[in-house]
N, C-alpha and C positions, 0 to 999 in steps of 0.2 A: 168576468174572464179568468183563466188559469195563468198562472205564471210561470209554468213548466215549459219545458221544450218539449215542444209535440213535433214527433217524430213521423215523416211520410215516406212511403216507397212505392217504385213503379219500374217499369222496363223502358230503358235508353239501347234502342238495337237490341245486341246481343248483351248486353250487360245489366246489374240491376242498380238504380238510381237510387239514394236515400237523400232526404233532405228535411230540413226542420224550419220549424215556425213557431214565432213568441210574441203572447200577449205584449203592444206598446205599454210602456210604462207610462209614457205621458201622449197628450193627445198628437203632439208634434214626432213622434219618434219614428211614424209609419211614411211619412211625406218623402219619399226618395222615387224621382220618375224613373221613367222605364226599369223598373226593379219588382219584382213581386214584394207586397207591401209590406209583410211579415217576416221575410226571411230571417232567419236566424244563420248568424257567418258561418260557412263551412268548415272553416279552423278551428273556429271554438267548437263546433258542433261535432267533429272529429275528436277533440280531446277528451270531450264528455261523454260520448257514446264507449271510446274504447281505452276509457283512464286506467281497467284493472287488465289490457293486452300485454304482455311484454311485448309477444312477436313483433306487433306493430310498433312498437316503440310508444305504447300507450299512448296509438293513432296518428302519432308522425307522419309515419310510413302511406297511411291509406291516401290514394288518390284522389282527386275532385276533377269534376268537369262541369261543363256547363249545358243547361238544356233549357226548353223552352213548356210551359204548360199552359193549356188551354182552360180557363175556368169562364162557369155562368154568369152573366150580368142582368141586373133587374132594375131598371133606370138607372143604369151605371155604376150602380150598388154592387159592391162584390161582398159576400159577406162568406168568411170562414172559420174554423175552428180558433181562430187566435183573433178574430175581432172583425169588425166592418169598415169600410172604404170605400168613397163614392171615386170613382175612375175618370178622373177630368178629359183625360186624354180621349176617352171613348165617346163615341155618338150617340144620339140618344136612342134610337134604334135598335144598336147593339143586341146580339144575345148573348155573346161572350167574346172575351177577351185574351188575350195571349201575353202572357210575363215573362221574362228572361228569369232562370232559378239558376242557383249554384249549389250544389250539394257535393257527395260524396259518391265514388264510380266503383263496382267490383265485377270483376271479368268474371266470367264462368267459375274458373279455376279458384279464385280468391272467393265468390261467393259460397261455395260448399264449403270453404276453410271457416268461413267466419259464419256461418249461419246458427252456428250450436249459440254463439255470441248475441245473436239477431233477439232470441227468445228470452236473453236475461235481460232485457231492458224492461220488462213488464215488470219485475220485482222493484224498479229503482224509483224514487218517491218523487227525483224531480224532473224525470221522463213521463210523456204520456203518449202511447201508441194511437196515430190516425187509425180510423176505419181501413183506409187504404192499405197500410202497411199488416195489421191486423191480419186482413185478407189474404193478403199473397203467402202470409206465414201458415195461415189455416192450409191454403193451397197446397203448400211445400210437404206439410205433414199427410196431406193426402196421396201426394204422389208416393210418398215413403212405404203408406200405407199398399199402397197399390201393387210397391214391388215386394214388399213383404209378402203379400198374399199369390204373387208369382203372376200378378196380371200383366204382362209384359212380353214383348216378342221380337225376334230380329229382324231390321230389314236386309233388302239387297246388298243396300249400299255400306252395311256394315256399321248399322246404329240401332239401337236399342230403341223403342219406342211401346206406351200402355196399348192397352187393347180396352174397347168399349169404353173409354175417358168422354163424359159429356162438358165438353169444350163449351159451347155455347150454353149449357146452363150456368158454368162456372162465370162465362164473361158477362151473360145478366145480371150476375150477384153482386159483380164489383162494383165498388163506388166508382163514380166518373173519375173522382182524382187520382183513381190508380191504375187509370189506362189513358190517361190525358199526357202524358209526356212525351215529348219527341226532339229529335236533334234541335241545336241553336242552328238558325239562320241569321244573314244578316237582316232582312227583311222578314220578321215574324208573324205580322198579321195576315187577316185573310187565306190562310193556310186550308186548304179540303180534306177530307177525309185524315183527320188527325187522330181521330177516336181507333183503338188497337180493333182488328179483327179476331171473329173466331180460327181463322187460319193463323194469325201470327200468334194467337194465345198458342196453338197447337204444337208452332214452330218451338216456341218456347218450355213448352212444357216436356217436348223429346226431348229440348239439350237439355235440360236440368235431369230428367230420368234417365238417360244416355250418361250423363257423369258420375249420378249417384249409383248407378249399376258397376259402371266400369270401377269408380271409388271401392268396389268391395271384392273386384273379381280377384284380385292376387291373395284375400285371404285363404289361408290352407283349407278349409271346407271348400268354400265356394270353387277355389281352384282345382280342388280334386274332381269337383262334379262335371264343371265345364269342361276340363280335360277330356275326362271320360266320355262325354257328349260330342266332344270336338271327332274324338275319333271313332264314334260310331257314324260319321256324317259322309257322306258318297264324296270322294277327293276331288270333282265336279267342283264344287261348291266350298272348298277348303280355305279358298283365299276370303272368301264375305265373311266366313265364320272365324276366321283369324283377326279380320279388322275388328269384329267386335270388343277384341281385347286393347287394339291400337287405338293412338291417338289419329283423329280425321276420317274419312269417309272414302271410299270408292267408286269410280262412276258405275252405274248400271242402268240398263234399260228395262231390266225383269221388273215385271208388278211384285209387288210387296206381297200380295196372296199366293200369287205362284211362286214365289220362293219359300214362303212358307210351308206351301204342300209340297214342294220337292224335299225339303229336309225334316219334313216329317212334324211339323209343328200344328199345321191344320189337316184335320182328316178330308179325303176326297173321295170324290164319288168315281166310278170306273168309266165315266163316259163324259162327253165334251158335246154342248151344242156346238154345230157347225155350218155354214153359209159356204156355196160352193158357186163359185162362177165360171161361166162357159162364153166363149168368145162367138161370134156371128162367124157363119162361112164365106161370107162375102163381105168389102169392105162397108156397103150402107147397111148389114143388117144390124138387127138390136142387140144387146147384151142379154144374157139369163143368171140369176141368181135363184137357188132353190135352199129349204130348208133340209137337213140331214142330222144325222148324229154320229160321233165319231172315236174311237175306242182311248182313252186317255194313254196307254201305253204304246199302241201302235195307231199313229193318229193318221197312217194312210188308210185304215180301215174302216169304212164309209157305210152308214146304214140310211137309204134314205126314206124318205116319208112313207112311200106305199108299202115296205117291208115292215118298217114300224106299225103300223096300223094292222097288220097282220100278225102282230105278235114277233116277226121274225127276225131277232137279236140276239147277242150272245150274253145277254148280262141278266143276273137275278131280279134287280129291281128294274121297273118300266121307266123308261128315260123320256117319256114324253112329258110328264108334270114338268121334269127339269128344261126342258125346250120349250115349252107354253110361257113357262116362269121368264126365262132370257130372253126371247122373245117381247114380252110385253117391254121388258126395261129397255130393250133396243129399240122398238119403235116410239118409246117417250123419250129417246134421247137422238133419235134420228128420223124426221117426218118422212122421209125418201120410205122407207119401211114399212109404213102405215097397211098399204094394201095386202100384204104379207100374213098370210093366216095359216093354221097347221091344216086346215080345210083347203085352202088353196095356197101351197109350198114354193109354188115357182111364180117369179117377177122380173119381167121384162124391162132393162133400163137403156137410156142411151150410154155411150162409150165415155159421156163428162161425167154422168150419175155414178157410174160403175167404177170410175179412176177414183173420183173423191171418196166413194166408199170404201174402197181397197186399199186406200195408200194415206189418205187426208186422216178418214174416219176409223181409220184398223186398230187404233191403241184405245179407242173408247168400246168397242166390239171386242176386243181381247179383255179389258177391263170389268166387262161385265160375263164373262164368260166364254166366248165364241171362238171355236177355232174356225180360221178362215182358209176356204180352199181353193186355188188359182191356179191357171195353165201353167204349165212349166217354165214356158217363155217368159211370165211377167216375172218371175225371181232370177234370170238372167239380164243383169245389169251391163249391156254392153255400151263401151264405150266408143263413143264418137272415134273416127280415123280419118285425121285430115292426111293427103299428100298435097305439097305445093312443088310444080314442076316448074326449075329456075329455065328461065330461056337462057339458050347458050349464048354465049359471048362470042362476037367475032374477034380473033386475037390475031396479030399479025407482026407483032414484034418476037426480039430474038427469046431464045427458048428460056435463057434466064430470067425472063420478065413476067411478072404478077398476072395470071391469068384474072383477075378480080379486085375491082375495089370494093373492100369489105362494106366500105361507109357510105357508098351509092345506092340510092333506091334501087329496091331488087325489082323486076319484071318476071311475071308467074302466072300461071294458072292452077288450078286445084279440084282436088276430086275428095269425096265425102264416103265414108263406108260405116255402116250401123253394122256390127258383125259380121257377117258374110256377105250383107248386101251393099252393093255400090248402089249410090244414088247419085244421080246429075245433080248441078249447082242448080236448075231450074226445078227441079222437084224438090229440093231442100228448100229453097224459099217458098212452094207453094205448101209445103209440110206447116213451117213455120207460121205462115200469114194465115194456115187454116186453125193454128193452135189446138190442134189433137192430141190428145193425151194417149193415143196410141199409133201407131204405122201400119198401114198395111202397103208392103212391096216384094213382089216376084211372088204373090202366093203366100206369105208367111204374115204373122203380126209381131211387130216389136215395141216394145215400151223404150222411152227415151224422155230426157228432162228439157220441157218445154223452156221452161226459163234459161236454161244454158245456153240449148238450140238459137234461141232468141241472140242471147248474147254473143254467140259465136257468131251469126250470122253479119252482127253490128262489127264484131272484130275484123271478119276476114273481109268485107268491103273496106274498111279503114285501112287494111293491111296495104290493098292495091296504091294507097294514095302514098303511102311514108313508111314502108317498112323497108330497113335497110337489110343488105345481104348478112350482115352481120347477127342482125335480130332474129332472120332464119335460120340462120344456124346455132342459135341459141334454143329454138325453137326444136331443132333438131335433135341437139344433142341432151337436153335436159326436160323437155314437154314443159321448157318454161311458157305458162300460159298466160304470164301480163297480164293478169288481173282476173282471169275467167278463174271460177270454180273447179275442184280437180273433177276429170272425168275425159277430159280430154289427150290421146293419142296423136304425136304431129310426125309426119316421115317428109323426108326434102330429097327430091330426083336433083342432084346438081349437073347434071351433063356429063359424056364420057369424061371428057380433059381433066376437069376440075375434080371428078372422082376419083380419078389414078392418081392424082398428086396428093388429094386426102389420104388415101389409102397409104402412100409413103412416108407419112408423118406419124401414122400408129404402127407402122411397120419396124420391130425390133431388128430385122438386116434391110434397109432402104437400099434400091437400087443404086447401083456405084455410079457418079457420074465422072467422066475422063476428067485425068488430072491435067490442069492445064499446062501448054508447053513450056509457060516461063517462069515454071516452080523448080527452084533447086533443092534438090532434096528428098527424103523419101520418109513416106507418111505410113505408119501404123496400120494394120486393118479397123482399128475400132477409130481413127483419127479419119480414113477416110471414110469410113459411114457418118463420122461428124460433120464433114464438110458437105457430105451428099443431101445431110438431111439440111443441113441451112441453104443449101441450094432448094430443094422441094418445100423447104418452107417459104423462101422468095416467090418461086412459083404459084405456089397457093394466096400469097398475099397477106400472109399471117407473119408477125413479127414473133420472135421467140426468143429462149433464155438458153444457151450452150452454157450448163450447171455443172460440168465435169469435176471432180476434185480437183484441189490446186497440185500442180504439176503434171497435168496428161497430157499438157499442150493445146489449151483454147486458143493462143496465139497463134500458133501453127495454123489452125485448122481456120483461124478466120483468115488469115493472110491468102491462106488459099482460096478460100470463099471468092476474095477481093479480085484475084486473078482471073477467078473462073467467070466470074459476074464480067468484068471487062473485055476478057476475051470471046465472050458470046457477044457481047453488045459490038464489039467491032467486027465481027462477021457478019452481024446483019447490018454495019454501017449506019448502027446509031448514035445520037451526040446525048453525052451521059456527063455529067457533073462528077465533081470527086465524093469518095465517102469521106464523111468527118467522123472522126474515133475519137471518144473522150474518156480520159483517163487520168488515176490521179498522178498528179505533178513529179512524185518519186519515179514514175514509170516512162513519162513520156521518150527518154533516148533509150528505155529497154526495147519499146515497141521501134524505134528509128535503127536500132541495132540489129531489130529481129528481122524487119524487110528488107536489109542490105544483104542480111544472109540467105535469104530463102526467097527473097523476091527481089534481085537488083532493078528490075526494069520496071518496078513502080516507083513512080515518082511521088516523092513524101515531102509536103511542107508543115512544118513544127510551128505553130501557129503559138508561140510564147516569146515573153522576154524582149528584146527589140524587135524581133522580126515577126511582125504579127499584123495580118491581112488589116485593109483599111476598106473603105465602100469603094475608092476608083479600081480596087483590084480584081472585083467581083466579075467585072468583064472579062476577066482573063482566069478565070476559075479553070479552065479546061487543061490548062496545063499542068496540073495538078491531079494525079489520080488518089491520092488520100493525103486530108487535112487531117492533122494530129494536134490536139488543144487539153486543158485540164478543165476540170468540173470549175475550177474559180474563173477563169477566163470565158467559160460557156455562159454565165453568168454575167460576167461583168460585160461581155460584148454579145449578149444578147440580142441586139436588133439588127448586128452585121450576120449573124449566123441564121434569124430568123428570114431574110430577105433570099435565101437559098431554096432550093428542093434538092436535097443530096441523094444522090445515088444510093446510099445507108448512111442509116447513125450506128454506131456501133459503142459501145457503153462499157467501160473495161471496167475491174470490180464495181459492180451496178449497183451493191448493195448501198451506194452515195444515194440511190436514189429511193430508199427504202422508206422515206418518214413521209408522209401524206402530206403536212402541212409546209414543209420548205418551200422557198422559194425557188432553191436549188432544182426540186424536183418540176416544180411546175414551169420553169423556164426550158428544161431540156425537153419536157413534153408538146411545146409549142414547138419546136424544130420542126421542119417537113423535110420529111426521106420516103424514097419510095420505099424501103426495108426499112426496119429495127433489129436490131442485134444487142442481146446483154448477155456481158461475160461475166459470170460469178459461180462460187464453190458454193455459196450459200443463200440462195434465192428466197429461204427464210431463216433468219436468226433466232428469232422471239417468239413473234405474233403473227398469224396471218394475216393483218392489216400489212404488212411489209410483201407478201404476195399480190394483196391487190394492187398496191403501188408500183411496183413493177410491172405487172401484166398489162395495169391501164397505160402506163406511158410507153408500153410496145404497144397493145392494142386496144385506143381509145374505146370505151363500152363494154370491152367484151367480156369483162365479169358486172356488169351494171355499174351503177352509181354505189359509189363509198358509202352511202344508208344501205341500200338494197343488200349488199354484200355482207352488212352487217347483222342486217335481220336472218339472210337468207342463210350465211353459212358459218360468218364469224363466233357468233351466240349459240348457233345450235354445236358447232364443231367444239369450243373453247370450253363453252361454261356447260354444256348438256351432254357433251362426250358421243352425241348424234352419228353412229356409223352409217347412216342412209345416207346426209348430207354428205358426211364427208366423202361416201362413194362417187354423189354427183358431180363433189368438187374437182375431185380426182379424174375423172372420166371428162369434164371442161378443159381444163390444164393438160392433160396429156399429152396433146398433141402438139402443144410449144414450150414442153420444159425438156430437154435431151441431160439427163443424169446418168453417168458412169463413177463407177467408185473405184478407188485401185484395188481394194478388195475384193473386186470381181474376178473371179477366176477366166471367166471368158475372153478378158481382154489379152491375156497372154504378157501378163510384163516383167515378169520373173523378178518383181520387186523383193527385197529380202524382209526379215520379221521385224514387225512393231508392235515393241512389249511396253505396256504404260504400267507404271507403277504410283501408286498415290501413296506418300510417307505420312505417318500420321506423327505428329510431333504434339510436345507438350510445352507450355508455357515454362519460362522462367518464374521465379518466385516475382523478380520484380515484374517483369511482364504482367501477370496475375494481377499485381496490386494496382500497376495502371491503368489494366484495363477494367478492372471492377471501378474506379474509379469516375472513368468516363461513363460507364453505364449507369453508377448512382446518378449521375449528373442529368443525363438524358432522362431518367425515369422523375426525376426533380421537377423537368423543366417542362414535358411534354405536353400539361394539362395548364401552363399558364403561358404560353404563346399564342400568338395569333396564327391563322392556317398558314399565310404566306412564312412567316418568323419560323411555324412548324415545320417545313420541306426544308428551310436552309440550315436549322439543328440537325436533321435526322442526316442529310447528306455530308454535313461537315462532322457530324458525330461517325459516322462509319469510317469516312474517310480515316480519321483519330484512332479507331478500332482496327482498321488494317493496319495504318503502319506502326501502331503496336505489334499486332503479330510479326511483321517484319523484322523490328528491332528496336529498343527503346530510343537509341540514337537517332533514327527515320524520324520519331515522335517527337523527341526533345531539339531537333533541326541541328544536332551536333555534326563536328566534322569526322570525328572517327569515330569507328566500333569499340575499340579496345577497354571503352571504360566502365560497360554496360553487359549486360548477360542476354543473350537469346536463344531459347531453343532450336528455332528454325535457322539462325546462322549457324550454330553448332553443326545441327545436320546437314545445312548446303557444306559446310567444310569439310565435313567426312566423306561426303561425296567425291568432291573434288580432289581429296588428297589420293583417293584411287586411282580416279580416271587422270590426271598428272602423273603420278609415278607409274600407268600401266599405258602414258603420253597416247591416250586418247583425246579426242577435239569434244569440245561441248560447248551449247547455247543457251545462256542463261536469259531467262526473260522476265521484266518487272515492268507493271505498268507507270512506277513512278521514277521520274527521272532523278530526282535525289538520292534514293536508294540505290539506281544504278551506280550513279558517283562514288557512294561509299563502297559498295561493294567493289567495282572498280580496282579505287586506291589499296584497299584493304588484299585483294587479291594481287595484284603487282607486290607489294610489301610480302605477303607471304611465301608466294613462288618465285619471285626473283626474276621474273619476266612480264613482258608488254601484256598488257588484257585491253584491247578494242574495247571500245564502248559506242555504239551505234545509236545516235537519238534524234529527234528531231532539227536540233540546232544547226547540224554538220551541213556543210557547205557539199555539193554533190562528188567535189573532186574529193574531199576527206571522207565521204562515205563510201566511196568506190574504194578509196586508199584502205579503209580499213578493211572492206571484203575481203579484197586481193591478199591483205596480210594472212587473213585467218584462214583464208582457202589452200595458199601457196607454202608460207613459212612452219615451218614442223617445229619450231622454237614457241609456236604461239598454239597453247591449248585448249583457252578459254575465251571467250567471245560475250560482252554483255550487250545486250538489245533491250532497247524500251519497247513495252510492245503496241504501240502504235505506229512506231516508224518502223521498226523490224520485223513485223507480222505480217508484211504482204513484199510480194513482189520482188525475192533476194532467192537465190539460188546457193545455199549452204552444207552441201552434201558431202565435205570435209567431216561435218560434226557426226559423231555416231550416238550423241548423248544429248537431249531436250532437258531443261529443269524450267518448270513454271516457279517461280519464286512466291510472286502472292496470284491470287486466282482473281481472273475478273468474271462480270455476271453470265458473259456470253461463252457459249461452248463453239462458237464459229470464231470468233476470235481466237481460243486456244488453239483449237485444229489448223488454221490460216498461220500462226507461229511455228507449229509444229513440223508442217509441211515445207517451211524452209530448207529442212535438213533430208526428211523422208518425202523424197520425189522421184522421178524418173531421173535417172543417172547416179543415183544411190546404189553401191554398192554390198554395203556392210549392214548387219541390224542394226536396229536405231531402238533406244530404250530413254520412254518419255517420263521422267520425273516431276510427281505434282505435289509438294509443298504445302501440308494443309494441320494447320495448330488444332488437336481436338480442342473438342466442346465450348469452339468460339464462333462465331460469326462466319469464318473461313467454313466449319462443316456443314454448316446452313449451304452458303454457296454451291459449295460440293456434291450435295444432294440435289440441289436446283440444277445444277448443270448435266448433271445424268438423266434426269426427268426432260430436260428439254433436249436434249442428242437424241432420245427417243423419241420423243412427239416430232420434231422437226425433220427426223427421216419418212415418218409418214404424212409427211406436208401438216403436221398438227403442229399449232403452238400454243405452249403451256398454259397462257387464257391467267397469266400472274397479273395482281395490278402492279403498277409502278411501287417502288419500295416506299416513294414519300408517301403514297394514298393508302399504305395499310393503317389499321387501327393503332391503337397505342398499343394494345395488347399484346397484337401480334408484333409489332417493332421491338418488344419486350424482349417476346419471344424469341426473336432473330438474334438480337446482340447479346442475351445473357449467356455468363460462363455456366455450363453444366458439366457433371462427373460424368466421366464415360469408363 
């Protein structure tokens, strides 16, 4: 036996697998249980085989993988080039045995790269090429020769293939070890059909040839020829031809021979053999097929057998020989055609036989070369159309009350139409049970999908027992077929009352309700329309979101809506519970004040502090019209709130329930109410999941489960930018969200102009040095920490970088700004100097309380005036005092606010400038803060200043904000990963300093 390394080769899926064996140096060397007995270490093998290859760092970078080889046995003895061994684990009668292997793996790309090196191993004295590897190398040479000879052609999928290649002959010539490699499995014995087939070999050869041809296309001489050929092709096939030069394939149902004929690679005759199908004139008749020939360029031109026999055809060559040849092939493949002869060219079949021949076996016939001629109606794929007729509900309550409980089980009848033909449920059942492939109704033949029809019948029968009105609505809106395959249209007849109410939701100008007599004040036209929309929404039984821009009066519209409902209920002498209004703690008394101002008749109870409801107060709830509480107390006192069915549930600043997983959202969804309303200027801030979270609280199940929503809408829209799914979602949510913006000219607000300026600022030298030090620290540690530690490291580091961009003193936690230099702080002072000089008022927002404190003390010292600072730690009284001082005292020009505490619920129209000192990740948060000044009541132009340090994290945030804002306007989220989930490379790209 040789002491050389014996090198083998074979294919493992789509990769070339090389492994080695060596004769044992002693009789004990090869005794290793559950492993190929003479296996050479794959690590040593790659170092030996690639010892001269610098590209792979002398074999170090070559990848390894595990596989299984099936070897022949004789009386439990296995004989290989490296020696013989008894396989004691094998049974006496076993003819083959499977051993685990480990070797070197080469993807198709790397295989072509290293192929020249494979061929050099023959010259190495310590390496012996096994017959299997030699045969594969011989095959690779043959493939290259075929390409050089031009024996290849393009396929319709945009791939190159060899012409007239003897796959079976090559397979028969292969040693058994060359075609016995298979993937590694947990249980490796008794695997059937492990030997490579001719089809598998063809796939491998085609992949190799395709890669080899693509690898030379860009060479100048070849590229010139390829380009000239491409330009000569009919534009119809250009996509297929272009793919021949690109990676991958395209989907195509066109046969390769047909494609090659179309692009001129194969010579074609001017005629095609034909089979024509004719339907019976009556329901129980037989179907007729007949032989004919058709013109290749004009397939509608058909010559029947009688004419062919008389020589009456337009072609120079007699086509009968071709027809005879094609008919013989067809009869060999399809026994049903056996009676067909040139002398007897007509055959009568049952409808089932005709259906199978022209639908199930049509590809077989086309592959042979037949052109199929069918009646026109067979190509008209008419969708079944189902009309659900919803039974009218008996409604005796007040005009404000819901006509329908969408969660209850629907009562309905249905009609079915296929094309223009309507069939009764009884006829439909008979057709399904008869399992006929073609339908005959009203004197016409029709095609239909029997499998779909069976599913549809079962689905309709199931719907009668457990379909809610909401599920019927989804069918009507989306053709949401609940698991049925595509091809069914749904229509729902809702009855006159509900239909009229639904129309109001879709109208841009809903019919106006009468304003309640207890309302004190006036509404703008758009506000009256908003109140009317809320009333119509309640009437239809849907919850909805009033999503007007901040400052357009969502609160006054909601108050008038509550007054209207209560007035209608009193007129109908209905008992009613209070409305439950949930809002942030800071806005509790804003609501009380607005109720006192616009609806003094409303009896308001504030569930907060010492004045909280208790269980024994529930019996006297009818003393109140509205109960107002905070989100925190709604969760803390959830058992109390869950015991009542409220007249309505109103959620102010409803972005508080945008997170799907929170307990707060779960508790609020469980509160029972006749109607649910959300108030927020930002129904979607970052991602579509927030939209689902909001609407699922307002209308449970309306958008399906969260998992369904992810599959149907989130992934297609956010990841794939699927416009069709976006339009479906917009259609579904359109009646439930009313959105008006300040920029809408139709509102006639008369608001002054808002101007936005992004100030590009450069870091000081001190800031740049600190920034780079933090970046270097992150880069050095990213690969050294656990996944949990990585998230903490990223979040902590992002905060440090943003602090450095603000001011070194902020980062270093110092008490004054004077000892350090900051480009951003200098730019802020340049702005405030001008504003104070012109006696203009400005709001300065920062997300950091520490930075706000530093700014406040420094600005007070610089300008010698009080600079209020509003943050979350202030008491309600101190908060109101700061707001009033800024609004009314002309000696106070500057108001510093923390973004979280001062970004919502405030009216600060005395300001004509807004400065965002540091940038938050969410554009909606910045817009809310800006709208403290730019709102109804503002009479002067407002300028918004956004400070951005160039080349830093802040510049990336600015780009992200612009993108998010544009997408949210189309109810489309950015689809970005949470920043802590970005790859290391993406994190570094996000934070690193760049030169602009």
